[in-house]
C-alpha positions as CSV (number, residue, x, y, z in Angstrom):
1,M,3.9,2.4,-19.4
2,I,6.9,3.8,-21.3
3,E,9.5,1.5,-22.9
4,L,12.9,2.7,-22.0
5,I,15.2,-0.2,-23.1
6,R,14.7,-3.2,-25.5
7,T,17.6,-5.7,-25.5
8,S,18.5,-9.3,-25.5
9,D,21.3,-8.7,-22.9
10,P,20.1,-10.1,-19.6
11,V,23.0,-8.4,-17.7
12,L,22.0,-5.0,-19.0
13,I,18.3,-5.5,-18.1
14,G,19.2,-6.8,-14.7
15,F,21.5,-3.9,-14.0
16,V,19.1,-1.2,-15.1
17,E,16.2,-2.9,-13.2
18,S,18.3,-3.0,-10.0
19,L,19.4,0.6,-10.5
20,L,15.8,1.8,-10.9
21,K,14.4,-0.3,-8.1
22,G,17.2,1.0,-5.8
23,E,15.8,4.5,-6.4
24,R,12.2,3.3,-5.8
25,V,11.2,3.7,-9.5
26,P,8.5,1.2,-10.4
27,V,9.8,-1.0,-13.2
28,L,8.4,-3.9,-15.3
29,V,10.5,-6.3,-17.4
30,A,8.2,-7.4,-20.2
31,D,8.8,-10.5,-22.3
32,N,11.1,-12.0,-19.7
33,H,9.2,-15.4,-19.9
34,M,9.4,-15.4,-23.7
35,S,13.2,-15.0,-23.5
36,M,13.4,-18.0,-21.1
37,L,11.3,-20.1,-23.4
38,E,13.5,-19.6,-26.4
39,C,16.5,-21.0,-24.5
40,G,18.7,-18.0,-24.7
41,I,19.0,-17.6,-28.5
42,A,18.0,-13.9,-28.2
43,A,15.1,-14.2,-30.6
44,F,12.9,-12.2,-28.3
45,P,14.4,-9.1,-26.6
46,R,13.3,-8.1,-23.2
47,R,11.7,-4.7,-22.7
48,L,12.1,-2.5,-19.6
49,L,9.0,-0.4,-18.9
50,V,8.2,2.3,-16.3
51,P,5.0,4.3,-15.6
52,K,4.8,7.4,-17.7
53,D,5.0,9.7,-14.7
54,W,8.3,8.1,-13.7
55,A,10.0,8.1,-17.2
56,V,11.9,11.4,-16.7
57,K,13.5,10.3,-13.5
58,A,14.2,6.8,-14.9
59,R,15.9,8.3,-18.0
60,R,18.0,10.6,-15.9
61,L,19.2,7.7,-13.7
62,I,20.1,5.6,-16.8
63,V,22.0,8.5,-18.4
64,E,23.9,9.2,-15.2
65,A,24.8,5.5,-15.1
66,G,26.5,5.9,-18.5
67,L,23.9,3.9,-20.4
68,A,22.3,6.7,-22.5
69,A,23.0,4.8,-25.7
70,E,20.7,2.0,-24.6
71,L,17.7,4.2,-24.2
72,R,14.9,4.0,-26.8
73,D,13.8,7.3,-28.4
74,G,10.8,8.8,-26.8
């Protein structure tokens, strides 16, 4: 799995997850439960992961959505 985004912004994670799922890209939001346990103080950012062989397509979709600045280097 490749980490594409790491953020404490639940709206961003939800949007990108929806965007990728809409294009049939498999996606996993890691640390989602940790974020819920800490009651929204943003101590634990969520990570958006995709399988390695889907990373190029996922990155392209995120860039086309105008969110290139949110991408992790990789």
